[in-house]
N, C-alpha and C positions, 0 to 999 in steps of 0.2 A: 128548461131543456134537460131536466133530470133524466138520467139514464140514456141520453142520446149523446154519447161521446163523440165529439167532433174528431179527436185524434184517433180513436179506434176506427172510424170510418175511413180516415185518410190512410192509415196503415194498412187497412184491408185492401183498399184499392191499389195501394202501391205494391203490396204482396202479390195480388193477382196480376198486376203488370209484370212484376219481376219474373213470374212464372211463365210468361209469354214474351220472353227476351227478344226472340226474333221478330215478332209483331211489333214490339215497341221500336226496334231499330228501323223497321219499315216506315212507321209513322213519323218518327223524328226525321228521317231522310226526306220524306215528303214535305214536312214542314219547312226544313232547311232549304229544299229546292224551290219551293213556292215563295218563301221569304226573299230569297236571293234574286229570283226572277222579278219580283214586284219592286224591290228596293235597292237592288245592287249587291254585289258580292263583298262589300266592305263592311264588316260588322260594326266598325266604329261609327259609321254613319247610317246604320240600319238597325234600330233597336229590335225589331222583330227577328232579324237574322241572329243577332247576338243572343237573344233569349232561346232560340231554337238550338244554337250551338251549345249553350249552357245546358240544355236538356239532354243533348247527345253526350256530352262529357259526363253528365251525372249518371247515365246508365252504361259508362265505360265504352262508349263508341271511340274508335280510334280517329285521331286527327286526320289520317289519310282518308278515311271514309267520309269525314266531313268536308275535306277539301274536294273530293271528287264530286260530292253532291252539289257543291257550290259551282265547281267548273261546268257541270252539266247544265245548271240553271242559267249561267251566263254565256253559254254556247261554246265554251272551250272544249267540251266533250259532248258526245250524243247522249241524250237522255229523253225520257218520257215527259210529256206535259200534263199537268194535273189542273182540273177545275175545282174551285172551292164552291161547295154547295151546302146550304142549311136546311134541316127539316125540324118541324116543330109538332108537338102533339101532347097528348095527356096518357099517363100511366094510370093503373089502378089507384083509387082513392082521391081522384082529382089532381094528381101531382103533374105539374107541368115539366116538359122535357124539351130541351134543345140539343139537336145532334149536328155537329159540324163535321163535314166530310171533305176529303180530297180524293178525287176520282178521275179516271180516264175513260169511265163508262157510267154515265148518269142512270142509264136504264137498269144496270145491275145493282147500283147503289141503292136507288129508291126502292126496288123490289126487296133487297135485304133488310132495309130499315123498316119498311112497311110490315114485312114478315115478323120482325122482332116485336113491334107494337102489338100486332094481332095475337101473337103466341101467348103474350102474358096479360091480355085483357085490356090493352091500351087502344088508343085510336090516333092514327096519324092526322095531323090537321093541315090547314092551309098557311101560307106565309102570313106571319104576323099574329097567328092564332094565340101564341103564348109569349112572344118575345117582349111584349109591352110590360110583362111582369119582371123583366130583368134589366139590369144596366151593366155595362162593362166596367170591371173593377180590377185593380192589382190586389193579389192576395198573397201574403207571406205567412206560412204556418210554422208554429214552434211547438215541440213536444212539451208535456208537463215538465216543470222544474226550471224553466228559464225565468230570470228575475223580471217581474211584471214592471217594477219601476225603472229598470235599465232599458227594458224594450220600449216602454212608453216615452222615456226621455229621448232616446235615439230616434224613434219613428216620427214623433211629433215635431221634433226640431228639423227633421228632413223633409217635412211637408206632408206626412201621412194624414188621411182624413179621420182615422179612428183606430183604436187599439182595443180588441175584444178578448177579454178573459173569460173562458167558458167555466162556469161554476161547477159542472159535473166532473171535469178532470183536470182543471187549471191549465189546459193548453191555451195557447195564445194565437190570435190571428190579427195581423196588421192589414188594414184596408187603405188603399190608395186610389187616387184617380189614375187612369192609365198613363197619362203624361208624366206623372210623378213617380211611377213604379220603379223605374231604373235608378233614380236618385235615392229613393228610400232604400231600395235593396243594397245599393253600394254603401250607403251610410251605416246600415246594419252590419255589413261585412267589415267595414272599417272599424266599427265598435266592437268586433269580436263576437257578434251574434249572428252567425250564418243561419239562414232559414233552412228547416228541413224539406220545405217544399214552397216554391214561389212561381207564380204564373199570373197572366192576365186572362181573366175568364168573364163570362156572363154570370152575374151574381143576382140572385132573386131578392127583391125588395123585402118580401115576407116569406116565411117558410111554413110548410104544412107538416105537422106531426103525423106520422103513419105508423100503425102498430099491427101486430098480428099477421094474419095471412096477407093482408094487403101490402104490409111492409116487405114481407119475403118475396111477393110477386114483383114489387118494384125493384128490390135489390137484384133479382135474377134478371129482370129486363135490362137494367143498367149494365150488368156484367155481360149480358149477351151482345148489347149494342157496342160496348167498349172492345169486344173481341172481334168485331167485323173489321176486315182488313182496310176498308175505306174510310172508317170513322177515325177522327182525330181527337175530338173532345165531346163529352156529354155533360150538359148542365141540368141541374134540376132544382126545384124548390122543396124537395122532400127532406125531412128531418128524420132519419131512420135510427132506430135502436141498433146497437152493435150486433145483437143476436139475429137480426134480419139476414145477416150474411151467413149464418151457421147452416 
């Protein structure tokens, strides 16, 4: 994976998100609302809601905003209802892409997603066309400089499946089963190793290295998709070089 810095890619995506703070707030509020409506408004008994709240706090969302979103979800305040919908397809270079959305207008959302795929030379597929290449995993990411031995000790003792140290930049990823994610995350926090980024995502079983013009097209397509109001998460099996985002 030489030259394909996982940490550089994560930082680019985070920087792009930070530049769109208003959109991030909207996406997090939708996630909080949907999680609370599906599993109740008590985060202690609703892991999905607890993770959504953590995302909100991480981007400096106020507790009042979070509480209002929860109250709207459980009917204490009036609020919009969102449907969860997933789209699958291929980007340039044979790269598989999954796009998870929350929307109050499916026709608008599918048109926006289809346009993004077509604009950058991709193709929107049918349900199941690429999802078989992915499995749901918990992922905790750490910047270069974190002790590999300490991270491995804490993570494996807490039930993590794997600890990956990327040779190109020495960044660390801890991989868990979804049901073990919260226990591992809490163990890392208790051990003094707060992750820089932590979430449950669809993770590709194998990755495709993409370079040159194809890599730049994929990077632009991913950024375009993530900028859409209705898109919550974008997952891909692409391994892109850092200069793809330049």
